[in-house]
PDB file of all heavy atoms in Angstrom:
ATOM      1  N   MET A   1      55.365 -13.096 238.559  1.00  0.00           N
ATOM      2  CA  MET A   1      55.060 -13.184 237.149  1.00  0.00           C
ATOM      3  C   MET A   1      54.560 -11.837 236.640  1.00  0.00           C
ATOM      4  O   MET A   1      53.935 -11.095 237.353  1.00  0.00           O
ATOM      5  CB  MET A   1      53.998 -14.231 236.904  1.00  0.00           C
ATOM      6  CG  MET A   1      54.420 -15.607 237.196  1.00  0.00           C
ATOM      7  SD  MET A   1      53.628 -16.748 236.106  1.00  0.00           S
ATOM      8  CE  MET A   1      54.361 -18.180 236.791  1.00  0.00           C
ATOM      9  N   SER A   2      54.829 -11.605 235.403  1.00  0.00           N
ATOM     10  CA  SER A   2      54.371 -10.359 234.804  1.00  0.00           C
ATOM     11  C   SER A   2      52.921 -10.483 234.361  1.00  0.00           C
ATOM     12  O   SER A   2      52.383 -11.577 234.212  1.00  0.00           O
ATOM     13  CB  SER A   2      55.241 -10.009 233.595  1.00  0.00           C
ATOM     14  OG  SER A   2      54.961 -10.892 232.537  1.00  0.00           O
ATOM     15  N   LEU A   3      52.305  -9.344 234.150  1.00  0.00           N
ATOM     16  CA  LEU A   3      50.932  -9.353 233.654  1.00  0.00           C
ATOM     17  C   LEU A   3      50.846 -10.015 232.289  1.00  0.00           C
ATOM     18  O   LEU A   3      49.875 -10.701 231.978  1.00  0.00           O
ATOM     19  CB  LEU A   3      50.382  -7.929 233.586  1.00  0.00           C
ATOM     20  CG  LEU A   3      50.146  -7.251 234.924  1.00  0.00           C
ATOM     21  CD1 LEU A   3      49.697  -5.814 234.715  1.00  0.00           C
ATOM     22  CD2 LEU A   3      49.113  -8.010 235.729  1.00  0.00           C
ATOM     23  N   LEU A   4      51.860  -9.845 231.473  1.00  0.00           N
ATOM     24  CA  LEU A   4      51.861 -10.456 230.152  1.00  0.00           C
ATOM     25  C   LEU A   4      51.884 -11.975 230.252  1.00  0.00           C
ATOM     26  O   LEU A   4      51.113 -12.657 229.578  1.00  0.00           O
ATOM     27  CB  LEU A   4      53.051  -9.968 229.322  1.00  0.00           C
ATOM     28  CG  LEU A   4      53.154 -10.556 227.911  1.00  0.00           C
ATOM     29  CD1 LEU A   4      51.897 -10.243 227.115  1.00  0.00           C
ATOM     30  CD2 LEU A   4      54.375 -10.007 227.201  1.00  0.00           C
ATOM     31  N   SER A   5      52.718 -12.512 231.116  1.00  0.00           N
ATOM     32  CA  SER A   5      52.775 -13.968 231.228  1.00  0.00           C
ATOM     33  C   SER A   5      51.476 -14.511 231.828  1.00  0.00           C
ATOM     34  O   SER A   5      51.023 -15.591 231.439  1.00  0.00           O
ATOM     35  CB  SER A   5      53.976 -14.428 232.035  1.00  0.00           C
ATOM     36  OG  SER A   5      53.916 -13.960 233.358  1.00  0.00           O
ATOM     37  N   ASP A   6      50.847 -13.798 232.741  1.00  0.00           N
ATOM     38  CA  ASP A   6      49.552 -14.218 233.274  1.00  0.00           C
ATOM     39  C   ASP A   6      48.496 -14.223 232.172  1.00  0.00           C
ATOM     40  O   ASP A   6      47.683 -15.139 232.080  1.00  0.00           O
ATOM     41  CB  ASP A   6      49.089 -13.304 234.410  1.00  0.00           C
ATOM     42  CG  ASP A   6      49.886 -13.487 235.677  1.00  0.00           C
ATOM     43  OD1 ASP A   6      50.601 -14.509 235.785  1.00  0.00           O
ATOM     44  OD2 ASP A   6      49.803 -12.614 236.551  1.00  0.00           O
ATOM     45  N   ALA A   7      48.508 -13.206 231.332  1.00  0.00           N
ATOM     46  CA  ALA A   7      47.544 -13.129 230.230  1.00  0.00           C
ATOM     47  C   ALA A   7      47.780 -14.249 229.230  1.00  0.00           C
ATOM     48  O   ALA A   7      46.835 -14.865 228.736  1.00  0.00           O
ATOM     49  CB  ALA A   7      47.637 -11.778 229.544  1.00  0.00           C
ATOM     50  N   MET A   8      49.040 -14.540 228.931  1.00  0.00           N
ATOM     51  CA  MET A   8      49.351 -15.616 227.987  1.00  0.00           C
ATOM     52  C   MET A   8      48.919 -16.963 228.564  1.00  0.00           C
ATOM     53  O   MET A   8      48.378 -17.796 227.851  1.00  0.00           O
ATOM     54  CB  MET A   8      50.839 -15.639 227.660  1.00  0.00           C
ATOM     55  CG  MET A   8      51.325 -14.379 227.014  1.00  0.00           C
ATOM     56  SD  MET A   8      51.935 -14.433 225.363  1.00  0.00           S
ATOM     57  CE  MET A   8      52.429 -16.014 224.998  1.00  0.00           C
ATOM     58  N   ARG A   9      49.138 -17.160 229.865  1.00  0.00           N
ATOM     59  CA  ARG A   9      48.753 -18.427 230.491  1.00  0.00           C
ATOM     60  C   ARG A   9      47.247 -18.613 230.396  1.00  0.00           C
ATOM     61  O   ARG A   9      46.763 -19.679 230.056  1.00  0.00           O
ATOM     62  CB  ARG A   9      49.195 -18.469 231.952  1.00  0.00           C
ATOM     63  CG  ARG A   9      48.825 -19.783 232.621  1.00  0.00           C
ATOM     64  CD  ARG A   9      49.284 -19.891 234.050  1.00  0.00           C
ATOM     65  NE  ARG A   9      50.724 -19.868 234.134  1.00  0.00           N
ATOM     66  CZ  ARG A   9      51.420 -18.924 234.747  1.00  0.00           C
ATOM     67  NH1 ARG A   9      50.837 -17.923 235.325  1.00  0.00           N
ATOM     68  NH2 ARG A   9      52.731 -18.979 234.780  1.00  0.00           N
ATOM     69  N   SER A  10      46.464 -17.578 230.684  1.00  0.00           N
ATOM     70  CA  SER A  10      45.014 -17.726 230.636  1.00  0.00           C
ATOM     71  C   SER A  10      44.514 -17.878 229.207  1.00  0.00           C
ATOM     72  O   SER A  10      43.444 -18.418 228.975  1.00  0.00           O
ATOM     73  CB  SER A  10      44.332 -16.544 231.324  1.00  0.00           C
ATOM     74  OG  SER A  10      44.545 -15.353 230.607  1.00  0.00           O
ATOM     75  N   THR A  11      45.269 -17.421 228.240  1.00  0.00           N
ATOM     76  CA  THR A  11      44.885 -17.571 226.838  1.00  0.00           C
ATOM     77  C   THR A  11      45.060 -19.009 226.381  1.00  0.00           C
ATOM     78  O   THR A  11      44.244 -19.516 225.613  1.00  0.00           O
ATOM     79  CB  THR A  11      45.744 -16.640 225.947  1.00  0.00           C
ATOM     80  OG1 THR A  11      45.517 -15.292 226.341  1.00  0.00           O
ATOM     81  CG2 THR A  11      45.410 -16.800 224.486  1.00  0.00           C
ATOM     82  N   PHE A  12      46.086 -19.681 226.858  1.00  0.00           N
ATOM     83  CA  PHE A  12      46.415 -21.012 226.372  1.00  0.00           C
ATOM     84  C   PHE A  12      46.126 -22.147 227.350  1.00  0.00           C
ATOM     85  O   PHE A  12      46.188 -23.307 226.963  1.00  0.00           O
ATOM     86  CB  PHE A  12      47.883 -21.071 225.965  1.00  0.00           C
ATOM     87  CG  PHE A  12      48.209 -20.131 224.842  1.00  0.00           C
ATOM     88  CD1 PHE A  12      48.980 -19.007 225.066  1.00  0.00           C
ATOM     89  CD2 PHE A  12      47.725 -20.362 223.560  1.00  0.00           C
ATOM     90  CE1 PHE A  12      49.277 -18.132 224.031  1.00  0.00           C
ATOM     91  CE2 PHE A  12      48.012 -19.492 222.516  1.00  0.00           C
ATOM     92  CZ  PHE A  12      48.792 -18.371 222.750  1.00  0.00           C
ATOM     93  N   THR A  13      45.820 -21.829 228.596  1.00  0.00           N
ATOM     94  CA  THR A  13      45.573 -22.882 229.576  1.00  0.00           C
ATOM     95  C   THR A  13      44.249 -22.670 230.291  1.00  0.00           C
ATOM     96  O   THR A  13      43.681 -21.590 230.276  1.00  0.00           O
ATOM     97  CB  THR A  13      46.690 -22.961 230.635  1.00  0.00           C
ATOM     98  OG1 THR A  13      46.731 -21.748 231.374  1.00  0.00           O
ATOM     99  CG2 THR A  13      48.035 -23.238 230.007  1.00  0.00           C
ATOM    100  N   THR A  14      43.791 -23.733 230.928  1.00  0.00           N
ATOM    101  CA  THR A  14      42.583 -23.707 231.735  1.00  0.00           C
ATOM    102  C   THR A  14      42.768 -24.697 232.871  1.00  0.00           C
ATOM    103  O   THR A  14      43.794 -25.372 232.934  1.00  0.00           O
ATOM    104  CB  THR A  14      41.345 -24.048 230.869  1.00  0.00           C
ATOM    105  OG1 THR A  14      40.168 -23.817 231.626  1.00  0.00           O
ATOM    106  CG2 THR A  14      41.393 -25.473 230.355  1.00  0.00           C
ATOM    107  N   LYS A  15      41.802 -24.787 233.765  1.00  0.00           N
ATOM    108  CA  LYS A  15      41.890 -25.734 234.873  1.00  0.00           C
ATOM    109  C   LYS A  15      40.800 -26.790 234.746  1.00  0.00           C
ATOM    110  O   LYS A  15      39.673 -26.490 234.351  1.00  0.00           O
ATOM    111  CB  LYS A  15      41.737 -25.011 236.213  1.00  0.00           C
ATOM    112  CG  LYS A  15      42.933 -24.179 236.586  1.00  0.00           C
ATOM    113  CD  LYS A  15      42.796 -23.636 237.981  1.00  0.00           C
ATOM    114  CE  LYS A  15      44.042 -22.868 238.359  1.00  0.00           C
ATOM    115  NZ  LYS A  15      43.941 -22.359 239.732  1.00  0.00           N
ATOM    116  N   CYS A  16      41.158 -27.991 235.118  1.00  0.00           N
ATOM    117  CA  CYS A  16      40.185 -29.077 235.159  1.00  0.00           C
ATOM    118  C   CYS A  16      39.129 -28.739 236.212  1.00  0.00           C
ATOM    119  O   CYS A  16      39.468 -28.340 237.332  1.00  0.00           O
ATOM    120  CB  CYS A  16      40.877 -30.395 235.509  1.00  0.00           C
ATOM    121  SG  CYS A  16      39.717 -31.784 235.706  1.00  0.00           S
ATOM    122  N   SER A  17      37.870 -28.914 235.859  1.00  0.00           N
ATOM    123  CA  SER A  17      36.773 -28.594 236.771  1.00  0.00           C
ATOM    124  C   SER A  17      36.663 -29.571 237.934  1.00  0.00           C
ATOM    125  O   SER A  17      35.991 -29.278 238.915  1.00  0.00           O
ATOM    126  CB  SER A  17      35.453 -28.564 236.003  1.00  0.00           C
ATOM    127  OG  SER A  17      35.477 -27.532 235.043  1.00  0.00           O
ATOM    128  N   VAL A  18      37.316 -30.713 237.861  1.00  0.00           N
ATOM    129  CA  VAL A  18      37.261 -31.695 238.934  1.00  0.00           C
ATOM    130  C   VAL A  18      38.464 -31.570 239.868  1.00  0.00           C
ATOM    131  O   VAL A  18      38.318 -31.409 241.072  1.00  0.00           O
ATOM    132  CB  VAL A  18      37.156 -33.133 238.374  1.00  0.00           C
ATOM    133  CG1 VAL A  18      37.259 -34.172 239.480  1.00  0.00           C
ATOM    134  CG2 VAL A  18      35.856 -33.302 237.602  1.00  0.00           C
ATOM    135  N   CYS A  19      39.670 -31.610 239.314  1.00  0.00           N
ATOM    136  CA  CYS A  19      40.867 -31.658 240.169  1.00  0.00           C
ATOM    137  C   CYS A  19      41.661 -30.354 240.202  1.00  0.00           C
ATOM    138  O   CYS A  19      42.559 -30.198 241.017  1.00  0.00           O
ATOM    139  CB  CYS A  19      41.781 -32.803 239.747  1.00  0.00           C
ATOM    140  SG  CYS A  19      42.583 -32.553 238.136  1.00  0.00           S
ATOM    141  N   GLY A  20      41.366 -29.436 239.296  1.00  0.00           N
ATOM    142  CA  GLY A  20      42.070 -28.155 239.283  1.00  0.00           C
ATOM    143  C   GLY A  20      43.409 -28.182 238.575  1.00  0.00           C
ATOM    144  O   GLY A  20      44.129 -27.183 238.595  1.00  0.00           O
ATOM    145  N   ALA A  21      43.757 -29.298 237.952  1.00  0.00           N
ATOM    146  CA  ALA A  21      45.027 -29.374 237.221  1.00  0.00           C
ATOM    147  C   ALA A  21      45.035 -28.348 236.086  1.00  0.00           C
ATOM    148  O   ALA A  21      44.019 -28.148 235.415  1.00  0.00           O
ATOM    149  CB  ALA A  21      45.232 -30.774 236.660  1.00  0.00           C
ATOM    150  N   VAL A  22      46.174 -27.704 235.879  1.00  0.00           N
ATOM    151  CA  VAL A  22      46.310 -26.755 234.776  1.00  0.00           C
ATOM    152  C   VAL A  22      46.628 -27.546 233.515  1.00  0.00           C
ATOM    153  O   VAL A  22      47.574 -28.321 233.484  1.00  0.00           O
ATOM    154  CB  VAL A  22      47.420 -25.721 235.069  1.00  0.00           C
ATOM    155  CG1 VAL A  22      47.617 -24.800 233.887  1.00  0.00           C
ATOM    156  CG2 VAL A  22      47.082 -24.927 236.323  1.00  0.00           C
ATOM    157  N   ILE A  23      45.806 -27.348 232.488  1.00  0.00           N
ATOM    158  CA  ILE A  23      45.943 -28.072 231.234  1.00  0.00           C
ATOM    159  C   ILE A  23      45.828 -27.106 230.070  1.00  0.00           C
ATOM    160  O   ILE A  23      45.256 -26.028 230.211  1.00  0.00           O
ATOM    161  CB  ILE A  23      44.864 -29.179 231.108  1.00  0.00           C
ATOM    162  CG1 ILE A  23      43.476 -28.604 231.383  1.00  0.00           C
ATOM    163  CG2 ILE A  23      45.153 -30.340 232.019  1.00  0.00           C
ATOM    164  CD1 ILE A  23      42.331 -29.573 231.228  1.00  0.00           C
ATOM    165  N   SER A  24      46.372 -27.482 228.941  1.00  0.00           N
ATOM    166  CA  SER A  24      46.243 -26.617 227.770  1.00  0.00           C
ATOM    167  C   SER A  24      44.807 -26.692 227.267  1.00  0.00           C
ATOM    168  O   SER A  24      44.154 -27.734 227.350  1.00  0.00           O
ATOM    169  CB  SER A  24      47.210 -27.038 226.661  1.00  0.00           C
ATOM    170  OG  SER A  24      46.783 -28.236 226.062  1.00  0.00           O
ATOM    171  N   LYS A  25      44.305 -25.577 226.781  1.00  0.00           N
ATOM    172  CA  LYS A  25      42.945 -25.549 226.246  1.00  0.00           C
ATOM    173  C   LYS A  25      42.814 -26.492 225.064  1.00  0.00           C
ATOM    174  O   LYS A  25      41.755 -27.066 224.848  1.00  0.00           O
ATOM    175  CB  LYS A  25      42.554 -24.129 225.849  1.00  0.00           C
ATOM    176  CG  LYS A  25      42.300 -23.238 227.048  1.00  0.00           C
ATOM    177  CD  LYS A  25      41.868 -21.851 226.633  1.00  0.00           C
ATOM    178  CE  LYS A  25      41.584 -20.998 227.854  1.00  0.00           C
ATOM    179  NZ  LYS A  25      41.206 -19.628 227.503  1.00  0.00           N
ATOM    180  N   ARG A  26      43.890 -26.663 224.323  1.00  0.00           N
ATOM    181  CA  ARG A  26      43.877 -27.558 223.168  1.00  0.00           C
ATOM    182  C   ARG A  26      43.665 -29.007 223.595  1.00  0.00           C
ATOM    183  O   ARG A  26      43.005 -29.779 222.907  1.00  0.00           O
ATOM    184  CB  ARG A  26      45.179 -27.411 222.393  1.00  0.00           C
ATOM    185  CG  ARG A  26      45.217 -28.205 221.110  1.00  0.00           C
ATOM    186  CD  ARG A  26      46.492 -28.004 220.383  1.00  0.00           C
ATOM    187  NE  ARG A  26      47.577 -28.582 221.187  1.00  0.00           N
ATOM    188  CZ  ARG A  26      48.828 -28.602 220.826  1.00  0.00           C
ATOM    189  NH1 ARG A  26      49.198 -28.058 219.700  1.00  0.00           N
ATOM    190  NH2 ARG A  26      49.743 -29.148 221.592  1.00  0.00           N
ATOM    191  N   ASP A  27      44.216 -29.408 224.740  1.00  0.00           N
ATOM    192  CA  ASP A  27      44.115 -30.788 225.206  1.00  0.00           C
ATOM    193  C   ASP A  27      42.902 -31.048 226.098  1.00  0.00           C
ATOM    194  O   ASP A  27      42.559 -32.192 226.355  1.00  0.00           O
ATOM    195  CB  ASP A  27      45.371 -31.182 225.983  1.00  0.00           C
ATOM    196  CG  ASP A  27      46.603 -31.222 225.099  1.00  0.00           C
ATOM    197  OD1 ASP A  27      46.451 -31.422 223.875  1.00  0.00           O
ATOM    198  OD2 ASP A  27      47.718 -31.041 225.634  1.00  0.00           O
ATOM    199  N   ALA A  28      42.265 -29.991 226.576  1.00  0.00           N
ATOM    200  CA  ALA A  28      41.145 -30.141 227.500  1.00  0.00           C
ATOM    201  C   ALA A  28      39.932 -30.756 226.809  1.00  0.00           C
ATOM    202  O   ALA A  28      39.692 -30.537 225.628  1.00  0.00           O
ATOM    203  CB  ALA A  28      40.766 -28.778 228.077  1.00  0.00           C
ATOM    204  N   LEU A  29      39.192 -31.526 227.573  1.00  0.00           N
ATOM    205  CA  LEU A  29      37.915 -32.056 227.112  1.00  0.00           C
ATOM    206  C   LEU A  29      36.834 -31.098 227.599  1.00  0.00           C
ATOM    207  O   LEU A  29      36.814 -30.732 228.779  1.00  0.00           O
ATOM    208  CB  LEU A  29      37.679 -33.445 227.696  1.00  0.00           C
ATOM    209  CG  LEU A  29      38.736 -34.487 227.351  1.00  0.00           C
ATOM    210  CD1 LEU A  29      38.514 -35.751 228.165  1.00  0.00           C
ATOM    211  CD2 LEU A  29      38.697 -34.798 225.867  1.00  0.00           C
ATOM    212  N   ALA A  30      35.943 -30.691 226.733  1.00  0.00           N
ATOM    213  CA  ALA A  30      34.915 -29.713 227.099  1.00  0.00           C
ATOM    214  C   ALA A  30      33.553 -30.377 227.221  1.00  0.00           C
ATOM    215  O   ALA A  30      33.197 -31.258 226.434  1.00  0.00           O
ATOM    216  CB  ALA A  30      34.863 -28.611 226.056  1.00  0.00           C
ATOM    217  N   HIS A  31      32.807 -29.946 228.240  1.00  0.00           N
ATOM    218  CA  HIS A  31      31.434 -30.426 228.439  1.00  0.00           C
ATOM    219  C   HIS A  31      30.674 -29.347 229.196  1.00  0.00           C
ATOM    220  O   HIS A  31      31.106 -28.907 230.262  1.00  0.00           O
ATOM    221  CB  HIS A  31      31.446 -31.732 229.244  1.00  0.00           C
ATOM    222  CG  HIS A  31      30.080 -32.293 229.475  1.00  0.00           C
ATOM    223  ND1 HIS A  31      29.456 -33.078 228.545  1.00  0.00           N
ATOM    224  CD2 HIS A  31      29.230 -32.155 230.512  1.00  0.00           C
ATOM    225  CE1 HIS A  31      28.269 -33.416 229.015  1.00  0.00           C
ATOM    226  NE2 HIS A  31      28.111 -32.867 230.209  1.00  0.00           N
ATOM    227  N   ASP A  32      29.560 -28.897 228.647  1.00  0.00           N
ATOM    228  CA  ASP A  32      28.733 -27.859 229.273  1.00  0.00           C
ATOM    229  C   ASP A  32      29.537 -26.608 229.624  1.00  0.00           C
ATOM    230  O   ASP A  32      29.317 -25.982 230.664  1.00  0.00           O
ATOM    231  CB  ASP A  32      28.052 -28.387 230.538  1.00  0.00           C
ATOM    232  CG  ASP A  32      26.910 -29.342 230.240  1.00  0.00           C
ATOM    233  OD1 ASP A  32      26.424 -29.354 229.088  1.00  0.00           O
ATOM    234  OD2 ASP A  32      26.497 -30.070 231.164  1.00  0.00           O
ATOM    235  N   GLY A  33      30.499 -26.259 228.788  1.00  0.00           N
ATOM    236  CA  GLY A  33      31.294 -25.060 229.017  1.00  0.00           C
ATOM    237  C   GLY A  33      32.387 -25.215 230.060  1.00  0.00           C
ATOM    238  O   GLY A  33      33.042 -24.246 230.421  1.00  0.00           O
ATOM    239  N   LEU A  34      32.588 -26.434 230.564  1.00  0.00           N
ATOM    240  CA  LEU A  34      33.629 -26.703 231.551  1.00  0.00           C
ATOM    241  C   LEU A  34      34.762 -27.478 230.885  1.00  0.00           C
ATOM    242  O   LEU A  34      34.566 -28.098 229.841  1.00  0.00           O
ATOM    243  CB  LEU A  34      33.064 -27.522 232.718  1.00  0.00           C
ATOM    244  CG  LEU A  34      31.919 -26.861 233.478  1.00  0.00           C
ATOM    245  CD1 LEU A  34      31.326 -27.838 234.474  1.00  0.00           C
ATOM    246  CD2 LEU A  34      32.390 -25.602 234.175  1.00  0.00           C
ATOM    247  N   ALA A  35      35.926 -27.474 231.507  1.00  0.00           N
ATOM    248  CA  ALA A  35      37.090 -28.174 230.973  1.00  0.00           C
ATOM    249  C   ALA A  35      37.471 -29.315 231.903  1.00  0.00           C
ATOM    250  O   ALA A  35      37.348 -29.204 233.130  1.00  0.00           O
ATOM    251  CB  ALA A  35      38.264 -27.216 230.834  1.00  0.00           C
ATOM    252  N   PHE A  36      37.942 -30.405 231.300  1.00  0.00           N
ATOM    253  CA  PHE A  36      38.355 -31.578 232.066  1.00  0.00           C
ATOM    254  C   PHE A  36      39.683 -32.088 231.536  1.00  0.00           C
ATOM    255  O   PHE A  36      39.946 -32.034 230.340  1.00  0.00           O
ATOM    256  CB  PHE A  36      37.294 -32.679 231.967  1.00  0.00           C
ATOM    257  CG  PHE A  36      35.958 -32.232 232.487  1.00  0.00           C
ATOM    258  CD1 PHE A  36      35.013 -31.695 231.625  1.00  0.00           C
ATOM    259  CD2 PHE A  36      35.664 -32.301 233.825  1.00  0.00           C
ATOM    260  CE1 PHE A  36      33.789 -31.251 232.089  1.00  0.00           C
ATOM    261  CE2 PHE A  36      34.440 -31.856 234.314  1.00  0.00           C
ATOM    262  CZ  PHE A  36      33.507 -31.333 233.447  1.00  0.00           C
ATOM    263  N   CYS A  37      40.505 -32.629 232.451  1.00  0.00           N
ATOM    264  CA  CYS A  37      41.835 -33.113 232.067  1.00  0.00           C
ATOM    265  C   CYS A  37      41.806 -34.534 231.537  1.00  0.00           C
ATOM    266  O   CYS A  37      42.766 -34.980 230.928  1.00  0.00           O
ATOM    267  CB  CYS A  37      42.800 -33.003 233.245  1.00  0.00           C
ATOM    268  SG  CYS A  37      42.398 -34.090 234.631  1.00  0.00           S
ATOM    269  N   SER A  38      40.713 -35.258 231.782  1.00  0.00           N
ATOM    270  CA  SER A  38      40.637 -36.653 231.336  1.00  0.00           C
ATOM    271  C   SER A  38      39.185 -37.063 231.146  1.00  0.00           C
ATOM    272  O   SER A  38      38.265 -36.414 231.655  1.00  0.00           O
ATOM    273  CB  SER A  38      41.280 -37.584 232.370  1.00  0.00           C
ATOM    274  OG  SER A  38      40.514 -37.579 233.569  1.00  0.00           O
ATOM    275  N   VAL A  39      39.002 -38.162 230.431  1.00  0.00           N
ATOM    276  CA  VAL A  39      37.661 -38.719 230.241  1.00  0.00           C
ATOM    277  C   VAL A  39      37.079 -39.128 231.592  1.00  0.00           C
ATOM    278  O   VAL A  39      35.885 -38.962 231.845  1.00  0.00           O
ATOM    279  CB  VAL A  39      37.713 -39.917 229.265  1.00  0.00           C
ATOM    280  CG1 VAL A  39      36.377 -40.607 229.182  1.00  0.00           C
ATOM    281  CG2 VAL A  39      38.159 -39.460 227.891  1.00  0.00           C
ATOM    282  N   LEU A  40      37.926 -39.650 232.471  1.00  0.00           N
ATOM    283  CA  LEU A  40      37.474 -40.060 233.797  1.00  0.00           C
ATOM    284  C   LEU A  40      36.881 -38.874 234.557  1.00  0.00           C
ATOM    285  O   LEU A  40      35.802 -38.985 235.152  1.00  0.00           O
ATOM    286  CB  LEU A  40      38.628 -40.675 234.595  1.00  0.00           C
ATOM    287  CG  LEU A  40      38.309 -41.067 236.039  1.00  0.00           C
ATOM    288  CD1 LEU A  40      37.236 -42.147 236.074  1.00  0.00           C
ATOM    289  CD2 LEU A  40      39.562 -41.534 236.742  1.00  0.00           C
ATOM    290  N   HIS A  41      37.549 -37.746 234.558  1.00  0.00           N
ATOM    291  CA  HIS A  41      37.039 -36.581 235.282  1.00  0.00           C
ATOM    292  C   HIS A  41      35.780 -36.023 234.623  1.00  0.00           C
ATOM    293  O   HIS A  41      34.868 -35.563 235.313  1.00  0.00           O
ATOM    294  CB  HIS A  41      38.111 -35.515 235.428  1.00  0.00           C
ATOM    295  CG  HIS A  41      39.062 -35.832 236.537  1.00  0.00           C
ATOM    296  ND1 HIS A  41      40.144 -35.041 236.848  1.00  0.00           N
ATOM    297  CD2 HIS A  41      39.084 -36.868 237.405  1.00  0.00           C
ATOM    298  CE1 HIS A  41      40.789 -35.582 237.869  1.00  0.00           C
ATOM    299  NE2 HIS A  41      40.163 -36.689 238.210  1.00  0.00           N
ATOM    300  N   GLU A  42      35.703 -36.085 233.305  1.00  0.00           N
ATOM    301  CA  GLU A  42      34.484 -35.662 232.628  1.00  0.00           C
ATOM    302  C   GLU A  42      33.323 -36.570 233.042  1.00  0.00           C
ATOM    303  O   GLU A  42      32.228 -36.103 233.363  1.00  0.00           O
ATOM    304  CB  GLU A  42      34.674 -35.701 231.117  1.00  0.00           C
ATOM    305  CG  GLU A  42      33.465 -35.213 230.351  1.00  0.00           C
ATOM    306  CD  GLU A  42      33.673 -35.259 228.850  1.00  0.00           C
ATOM    307  OE1 GLU A  42      34.593 -35.952 228.369  1.00  0.00           O
ATOM    308  OE2 GLU A  42      32.891 -34.597 228.151  1.00  0.00           O
ATOM    309  N   ALA A  43      33.568 -37.879 233.072  1.00  0.00           N
ATOM    310  CA  ALA A  43      32.534 -38.841 233.465  1.00  0.00           C
ATOM    311  C   ALA A  43      32.128 -38.649 234.924  1.00  0.00           C
ATOM    312  O   ALA A  43      30.937 -38.719 235.257  1.00  0.00           O
ATOM    313  CB  ALA A  43      33.022 -40.270 233.231  1.00  0.00           C
ATOM    314  N   GLU A  44      33.085 -38.411 235.809  1.00  0.00           N
ATOM    315  CA  GLU A  44      32.775 -38.171 237.224  1.00  0.00           C
ATOM    316  C   GLU A  44      31.854 -36.964 237.368  1.00  0.00           C
ATOM    317  O   GLU A  44      30.902 -36.986 238.152  1.00  0.00           O
ATOM    318  CB  GLU A  44      34.051 -37.949 238.031  1.00  0.00           C
ATOM    319  CG  GLU A  44      34.839 -39.201 238.284  1.00  0.00           C
ATOM    320  CD  GLU A  44      36.124 -38.939 239.050  1.00  0.00           C
ATOM    321  OE1 GLU A  44      36.380 -37.785 239.459  1.00  0.00           O
ATOM    322  OE2 GLU A  44      36.889 -39.899 239.232  1.00  0.00           O
ATOM    323  N   TYR A  45      32.132 -35.921 236.611  1.00  0.00           N
ATOM    324  CA  TYR A  45      31.298 -34.711 236.658  1.00  0.00           C
ATOM    325  C   TYR A  45      29.887 -35.035 236.159  1.00  0.00           C
ATOM    326  O   TYR A  45      28.895 -34.645 236.793  1.00  0.00           O
ATOM    327  CB  TYR A  45      31.912 -33.604 235.810  1.00  0.00           C
ATOM    328  CG  TYR A  45      30.969 -32.437 235.622  1.00  0.00           C
ATOM    329  CD1 TYR A  45      30.831 -31.473 236.614  1.00  0.00           C
ATOM    330  CD2 TYR A  45      30.201 -32.307 234.472  1.00  0.00           C
ATOM    331  CE1 TYR A  45      29.951 -30.416 236.466  1.00  0.00           C
ATOM    332  CE2 TYR A  45      29.322 -31.255 234.306  1.00  0.00           C
ATOM    333  CZ  TYR A  45      29.202 -30.297 235.306  1.00  0.00           C
ATOM    334  OH  TYR A  45      28.319 -29.267 235.160  1.00  0.00           O
ATOM    335  N   ILE A  46      29.775 -35.756 235.061  1.00  0.00           N
ATOM    336  CA  ILE A  46      28.462 -36.083 234.489  1.00  0.00           C
ATOM    337  C   ILE A  46      27.639 -36.911 235.475  1.00  0.00           C
ATOM    338  O   ILE A  46      26.457 -36.640 235.699  1.00  0.00           O
ATOM    339  CB  ILE A  46      28.632 -36.815 233.132  1.00  0.00           C
ATOM    340  CG1 ILE A  46      29.196 -35.842 232.100  1.00  0.00           C
ATOM    341  CG2 ILE A  46      27.306 -37.400 232.672  1.00  0.00           C
ATOM    342  CD1 ILE A  46      29.668 -36.495 230.814  1.00  0.00           C
ATOM    343  N   VAL A  47      28.263 -37.906 236.099  1.00  0.00           N
ATOM    344  CA  VAL A  47      27.558 -38.752 237.073  1.00  0.00           C
ATOM    345  C   VAL A  47      27.147 -37.937 238.305  1.00  0.00           C
ATOM    346  O   VAL A  47      26.022 -38.055 238.791  1.00  0.00           O
ATOM    347  CB  VAL A  47      28.436 -39.965 237.474  1.00  0.00           C
ATOM    348  CG1 VAL A  47      27.850 -40.698 238.673  1.00  0.00           C
ATOM    349  CG2 VAL A  47      28.603 -40.909 236.290  1.00  0.00           C
ATOM    350  N   ALA A  48      28.045 -37.084 238.781  1.00  0.00           N
ATOM    351  CA  ALA A  48      27.770 -36.294 239.986  1.00  0.00           C
ATOM    352  C   ALA A  48      26.660 -35.265 239.767  1.00  0.00           C
ATOM    353  O   ALA A  48      25.962 -34.901 240.725  1.00  0.00           O
ATOM    354  CB  ALA A  48      29.041 -35.602 240.464  1.00  0.00           C
ATOM    355  N   THR A  49      26.474 -34.815 238.547  1.00  0.00           N
ATOM    356  CA  THR A  49      25.482 -33.771 238.290  1.00  0.00           C
ATOM    357  C   THR A  49      24.232 -34.303 237.596  1.00  0.00           C
ATOM    358  O   THR A  49      23.350 -33.525 237.240  1.00  0.00           O
ATOM    359  CB  THR A  49      26.090 -32.641 237.450  1.00  0.00           C
ATOM    360  OG1 THR A  49      26.572 -33.160 236.207  1.00  0.00           O
ATOM    361  CG2 THR A  49      27.210 -31.948 238.195  1.00  0.00           C
ATOM    362  N   ALA A  50      24.153 -35.626 237.404  1.00  0.00           N
ATOM    363  CA  ALA A  50      22.969 -36.216 236.757  1.00  0.00           C
ATOM    364  C   ALA A  50      21.762 -36.071 237.676  1.00  0.00           C
ATOM    365  O   ALA A  50      21.874 -36.173 238.901  1.00  0.00           O
ATOM    366  CB  ALA A  50      23.223 -37.691 236.452  1.00  0.00           C
ATOM    367  N   ASP A  51      20.625 -35.834 237.072  1.00  0.00           N
ATOM    368  CA  ASP A  51      19.385 -35.673 237.864  1.00  0.00           C
ATOM    369  C   ASP A  51      18.839 -36.989 238.322  1.00  0.00           C
ATOM    370  O   ASP A  51      18.802 -37.979 237.796  1.00  0.00           O
ATOM    371  CB  ASP A  51      18.328 -34.939 237.040  1.00  0.00           C
ATOM    372  CG  ASP A  51      18.746 -33.487 236.791  1.00  0.00           C
ATOM    373  OD1 ASP A  51      19.484 -32.939 237.608  1.00  0.00           O
ATOM    374  OD2 ASP A  51      18.303 -32.938 235.772  1.00  0.00           O
TER     375      ASP A  51
END
């Protein structure tokens, strides 16, 4: 891949903090500065990090 395509990918995509799936930033769910691919993964993160 070219540097340009890598830069474009990082501009428009991110990885789920739980499973690592590549998702568009527009579709990602955000919580505490992290990205999640689904409500389930966001909830799993919240439960796992609860005090």
